[in-house]
N, C-alpha and C positions, 0 to 999 in steps of 0.2 A: 349602294346609294351614294350619289356624288356629294351631296351636302351633309351627309351624316358623319358626325364625329364620335369617336369612342371616348367615353369618360375616363379620365386618368391617363390618357395617352395622347401626346402631341405628335401629330404627323404632318409635317410641312407640305406633303403632296396630297393630303386628303382633300378631295373635291376638285382636284386639277385633272383635267382630261388631256392626255398627251396624244398628238397625232401619230398614226402608224408610220412605219418606215417609208412606205411608198407615196405618202401624201406630201406634196411640196408646199401647198398652201392650205390655209384653214378651210377654204371652200371645197377643196378636193377631199379633205378628211370628212367634212360634213356630208358631202355627196356620197362618199363610200359608206358611211354609217347609215344614211337613209336607204341606200340600195340593200344593205344587209338586212335592215328591219323589214323592208318590202318583200325581199326574197323569203324571209322566215314566215311572214304572214301568208304568202302564196302557198306555202307547204302545209299550212294548218288545215285540218279537216273542217268541213262546213257542218255546223251543229244540225242535228236532225230537225229541230223545230224550224230552223231557217229553210231547210230543204222543203218541208211541208208548206211553208208560206210561199216559197217560189213556185211550187207545184200548183198551189191554189190560184196564184196569179196567172200562171200559164193557162190553166183551165178556163178561168174567167175571160182571158183574152181570146181563146179559141171560141168560146160561146158567143162572145160579142161579134167576132168576125163572121161566124156562121149566121147570126141573126141579121147583121148588116147586109150580107149577100142575099138573104131571103127577101129582105125589104126592098132591095134594088130590083128584084125580078118583077 
């Protein structure tokens, strides 16, 4: 945790985030960190309840499309 300090121990670098070796500017470092978080999020599994919700939404869209096509005839 960046802002967390340990009681009884003074650490001058505590809470200071240093850029990685490849980053020349602060913006580059921030961009690299955002890409890392995004990539990690993409690798996570989708929870089963979310998959059920998405499936229900797909089913309701298919039903709506079918009823719209029948109404147009």
